[in-house]
N, C-alpha and C positions, 0 to 999 in steps of 0.2 A: 601474438596470442599464445606463445609458448607457455607463459606463466599460468594461463587458464587451463591448458591441456595438462599441465603438470600439477595442477591443484589437487590436494588430498581431499578425501571425502569429508573429513572432519572440519575442513576449512571452507566448505561450500558457502556461497554467497546467497543470501535470501533475496527473493524478488516478490514484490506484491503487485497485484493486478486490479483492474477495474472490474465492474460487475459482468463484463463480457469476456473476461479471461485474457485481456490484453495487458501486458506488463506496462506499468507506468512509473515504477520507481523501485529503489532509489535511482535517480537519473543516471549517475555514473555507472552503476551496475547494469542498468537496463541497456545503455548504449554498448557496454562491453559485451553483454549477452548477444546483442544483434551482430556484432562483429565476429564473435565466437561461432555463431551459427553459420556465418559466411564461410569460415574456414572449413567447416564440415561439408557444406554444400559444394565447395571447390575441391574436396578430397575425393578422388575416384574410388577409394577404398570404402567410403561411406555412401557416396552418391555416384555410382557409375554413369558415365556419359553415353552408355550404349542403349539407353532407353529414350523413347521419343517424348514421354511426358512423365511428370513426377509421380503420378498415381501408380505407375508400374514399377517404380524403384522399390526394391525389397528391404526387409529388415528395419522398418521404421520403428518398431518397438525397441530394437537395440539402440537406435539413434536416440530415442526418447530416454532410455535408461542411461546412456552415456551423458546426455545433457544434464540429467538430474544428478549425476555424480559430481558435477561441477557447480551446480546452482540448486537452490531449494525453490522449487516451483510448485504451485498448486496444480492439481489435475486439470482444472478448467483452462489452463494455458496451452494444452496440447494442440488444439487447432491452430493457435497463433504460431507456435513453434514450427509446426509442419508447413504452414503456408509461408512463413518467413524463409524456411529452407527452400521451398519451391520457387519463390521469387528469386532468391540468390542463385539457385542452381540454373534456372532459365537465363538469368542475367549473365552468368559465367559463359554459357553456351553462346549467347548473343555476342559477347566480347570476343570469343574465339572466332566466330564467323566474320565479325567485322575486321579483325586484325590479321587473321590467318587464312581467310578464304577469299573474300572479295578483292583484296589487293593483287591476287594472282590469277592468271588465266589458264593454267594447266594443272592437272592433278599432281604431277611430280613437284612442281614449285610449291603447291599448297602443302604437300606432305613434308617437304623439306623445311617448311616454316613451322612445323609442329613445336609448341612450347615444351620444355622439359618436364613440366608437372602433369602432362597428359600422356598416358601410355599410347604407344603406336597403334595397337589394335583398336583402342577406343577412337583415336583420331581418324583412322581409316573408315570406320563405320559412320562417323560424323560426316566425313567428306562424301561418302556414298549417298547418305541420306539427303544432304543439302543439294546434291546434284540431281536428285530424283524429281520427277514431274510433280507429284503430290506436295513435296516440300516447297518447291518453287511457287506453286499455286497458293499454298498457305501463307508463304512469306509475302507474296504480292497482295493478298487480301488483308493481311495484318498491317501492311504499310498504308493501304487505302483507309483502313479503319482509324489509324493514328492521325491521318491527315484530316479526318472528319471530326475529330475530338475538339471540343471547344470548352471554354470556361475552365481551363486547366488550373490546378492549384499552384501556388507560388511559395509554398512553405518548405520546399526542398526535401531533405531526408527526414525531417522531424515528423514523427508519427502523429496522426490525427488524435489518437487516444491521449497522447502527451499534451497536445494543444488543448483538447477539451478539458483535461484535468487542470491545466494551468488556468484556463478561463474560469473554471469552477472555483478554484482557490482565490482568484482575484475578486470575483463578483459575488461569491457566496451562493450561487445557484447554478443549476445545470444549464449550459448555454443552449439556446434554441438552434434549430437547423440553420436559420437565416444568419444568426450571429456567427456560427461556425463557418458557414459558407463565405461570409464576408471577410472573416479573419484569414481564412486560408487562401483567399484570392487577392489579398491586399498587395499593392505594388509600391516599390520604392521609387521615389522621384529621381530621375536621371538615369535609371537603369533601362536597358533595351530588352524588350520581350518579343518572343516569336509571333505572337498573335495580338491583335488589338484588344482593348479593354472595353470598348463600347457596349458590346452585347452583354458582358458580365455586369457592367454597371447598370444597364437598363433592367436586368433581371433583379438585381439587388434592390433598386428603387421600387419595383413592382412588389417585391416581397414585403418591403416596409409599408407600402400602401395597404396591402392585405392584412398586415399585422395591426395597423391602426383600425381597420374595419373590424377585425376580430376582437379588439379591445372594447369596441362599442357594444354594450349589452343588447342593443336592439338588432344587431347584425345576426344573420342566420349562417354566417360563414363558419363551417365546422372543420374544414380541411386545413392541414398545416400549410402556411404560406409558401414554404419551400417546395413541398410536394405539388402544390397548385401551379407554381411557375415552372418547375423543372419536369414535372410528369413522373410517372412511376418508373419508366425506363426498363431495360431488359437486363441490366447488370445483375449478376448473381450476388455479388458482394453488396452489402447495404451501403448506401451513400453516406459519406461524411463520417464513417466509423473506422475506416482502415481495414487492414488485413486481420484474419482470424474470426471474422463475423460473416455469416452467410445467410441469405434469405431462406435457404432451404432448411436451416437449423432453427427451430423455434426458440425464442428467447423468453425467459421468465419475466414476469411483470415486476420490474424493479425500478427504483427511483432514478437510477442512472449515475449516482455518485457514491455508491457503496464500494468497498474494497474486498478483495479476496486475498487472504493470506495463506501461505503454506501451512500445513498441519504442524510442522516442526516449529514454525514461528509462533503459532497459536499456543503450543505447549510451553514454549519459552516465556511467552507473555503471561500465561497462567501461573507458572512457577514464580515469576517476579511479583505478580499481583498478590498471590497467596502469601508470599514472604512479607510484602508490605502490610497486608492486613494483619498478619500475625504480629508484626512489629508494633503496629498501632494498638492492637488488643493488649499486648504485653505492657505498653506504656500506660494504657488506660488502667490496667489492673494495678500497676505500681502507684498510679495517682490515687486510685480508690483506697489502696492500702494505707497510703500516707494520710489521706483524709480521715480514715477510720481511726488511725493512731492518734491523730491530733484531737479528734472528737473525744476519744476515750480519755485523753489527758485532761481535756477541759472538764469532763464529767467528774473525774477523780478529784480535780482541784475544787470543784464546787462541793462535792461530798465532804472533803477535808475541811473546807471553810465552814460548812454547816455544822459539822461535829465540834469544831473548835468553839463556834458560837454557842452551841448547846452546853458545852462545859462551862463557859463563862456565865451563861444564864443560871446553871445549877449552883455555881459558886456564889452568885449574887443573892441566892435565896438562903444562904447559911446565916443562922442567927448568932452563932458564936463569933467571938473576935477573930478576924482574919489573920491568924498566925500561919507560919509556913507549915506547921504540922497539920493544922486544920485543912489547909488547901490540899496537902498531899493525901490526907485521909479521904477527903471528898472525891478527889480524882481517882483514887484507887477503887472506891466504890463504883464510880462510873465505868471504869475499865472492866470490872466484873460484869456489869450489865452489857457492855459493848466491847468484846475482845478485839474488835478491829481498830480500836484507838491505839496508835503507836506511841512509843516512848517519846519520840520527837514532838508529837502533838501535845502530849501531856506536859512535857518540859516547857514548851512554848507558852502554854496557858499559865503554868506556875509562875514563870518569870514575869508575864504580864500582870498577873494578879498581885504579885509581891511588890511591884514597883509602883 
């Protein structure tokens, strides 16, 4: 991630988000952003390990500012960025505990196993906290909670927001909760999983049954099939939407497939659109000017032909013998009446009349 940390402000990469502020593209840049946030969460200068939870970590506004010096992000993505940092920061501490605490049985051995990227004073505080009774109690409860979890997703590190956007692009409609649940719990044949699939499969079948009833106009079923089967639950984070979205934060009533673009990107799009419109208008003006010129030429040609015919008609009414002098005299009189008659037009009529 050195290249991202060294990235200049003018070379920032734009990220666009869904209506919930979760980044969904471009895919390569979005994945890079996630890894970049991981490097910040693992850096004790940005995210000290001396705090027991992410909420107490200071200077989040400076972190947000630094992230925006490398990427162009809409303000709506702030919650997602902070929660991603939180998850990565806690994950880093879990890794430290797993590899540098549990394998050893004494304080001295654990301290000697300190990784180089963790300051000694930070690591000492971590060791002290992990050895405390409250920390042990919390750790035991968390382990029990994980054992009780069922219907776990099988989509790995891929974000739910990315999966939902992918399904929308494939099907042309926002995926239902049931479809997203089924997609994120699908299993590969021949692969071994920690928990059986029977309960998950039963719930999916029940959701499908309720969907069929809901499609029946005579049915009074109003609740979403997923909510009906799974229940409301106590999770703060909304189900099937991923990080960055909380039950506590009210969401606007949106269609679910709109995009949020950074202001800088919108300005760039505006400049391009205006330039394209001006180019089209310029082309239209040139086309109109050409049409007017062609029309004027046709009118002039019609007027010339009319005047030539009038000269011929006047010559035809002459009672004197049609000598060259008579023709010239008659045409001279016509030119006195109509000064717009050119020498070329008169010469043409003279030649035609003399032959």
